[in-house]
C-alpha positions in Angstrom: -0.1 0.2 0.0 2.4 2.9 -1.5 0.8 5.8 -0.5 0.1 4.4 3.4 2.5 5.9 5.9 3.9 5.1 8.0 5.0 2.1 6.1 5.3 -1.6 7.5 9.6 -0.7 7.7 8.7 2.2 9.4 6.8 0.8 12.2 8.9 -2.5 12.3 12.1 0.3 13.0 10.0 2.4 15.2 8.8 -1.0 17.4 12.4 -2.1 17.2 13.8 1.1 18.1 11.3 1.4 21.4 11.6 -2.0 22.4 15.7 -1.3 22.8 15.0 1.1 24.8 11.7 1.1 26.9 10.6 3.8 28.7 11.4 3.6 32.5 8.2 4.6 33.8 6.0 1.2 33.8 3.2 3.0 33.2 4.4 5.0 30.3 5.7 1.6 29.5 2.5 0.1 29.5 1.3 2.5 27.0 3.3 1.8 24.8 2.9 -1.7 25.0 -0.6 -1.5 24.6 0.1 0.4 21.5 2.8 -2.0 20.6 0.7 -4.7 20.8 -2.0 -3.2 18.1 0.9 -2.0 16.1 1.8 -6.0 15.9 -1.6 -7.2 14.9 -2.1 -4.8 12.3 1.6 -5.7 10.9 0.3 -9.0 10.9 -2.8 -8.9 8.9 -1.0 -6.3 6.5 1.0 -9.3 5.9 -1.7 -11.4 5.1 -3.9 -9.2 3.4 -1.7 -6.6 2.1 -0.9 -8.3 -1.4 -4.6 -9.5 -2.5 -5.5 -5.5 -1.3 -2.4 -4.2 -3.7 -3.8 -6.3 -6.5 -7.2 -5.3 -5.9 -6.1 -1.2 -5.7 -4.4 -1.7 -8.8 -7.0 -2.7 -10.9 -9.5 0.0 -9.4 -6.8 2.4 -10.3 -6.8 1.1 -14.0 -10.5 0.9 -14.3 -11.1 4.7 -12.7 -8.4 6.1 -14.7 -10.6 4.8 -17.8 -13.7 6.1 -16.5 -12.6 9.3 -16.2 -10.4 9.3 -19.5 -7.1 9.8 -17.7 -4.3 8.9 -19.5 -2.2 7.6 -16.8 -3.8 5.4 -13.9 -1.6 6.2 -11.5 -3.3 6.5 -7.9 -1.7 10.4 -6.7 -2.8 11.1 -10.3 -6.3 9.8 -9.8 -6.5 12.3 -6.3 -5.3 14.9 -8.4 -8.6 14.5 -10.6 -10.3 14.5 -7.5 -10.0 16.9 -6.1 -9.2 19.7 -9.1 -12.0 18.3 -11.2 -16.5 18.4 -11.1 -16.3 14.0 -11.0 -20.1 14.3 -9.8 -21.4 12.9 -12.9 -18.9 9.2 -12.7 -19.2 9.1 -8.6 -21.9 6.6 -8.2 -19.9 4.6 -10.4 -16.5 5.3 -8.7 -18.2 4.6 -4.9 -19.8 1.5 -6.6 -16.3 0.4 -7.7 -14.3 1.2 -4.6 -16.4 0.8 -1.7 -15.7 -2.7 -1.3 -12.2 -2.5 -1.0 -11.8 0.4 1.4 -14.0 -2.6 3.7 -10.9 -4.8 2.8 -8.6 -1.6 3.7 -10.8 -1.4 7.2 -10.5 -5.2 7.4 -6.6 -4.4 7.3 -6.0 -1.5 9.4 -9.0 -1.3 11.9 -11.2 -4.3 11.7 -14.0 -3.4 14.4 -15.1 -0.9 11.9 -15.5 -3.0 8.8 -19.0 -3.6 9.0 
């Protein structure tokens, strides 16, 4: 998921850095350990589901670019088009196309809100 920040590598690095030098305050450390547990679970879901998500995202970029008549099917170009152009005529089709992928993204990032 190339536009997601922090990346999995950045999260892994930050977790490793904290684990190498945890906060000396037990309460603060306990708080950070809870956050790390959530991040570890997110990284596991991303490892399991991320490749399929990326394929779905790529496919939708190609379809969306075709719908909008864009020569490029790059996600950043599509986002720029959304920000600058009136796409109201295409919006129902775009929502229909992207909504299932948004649910897949929630399954990775925040599964309890997937419904």
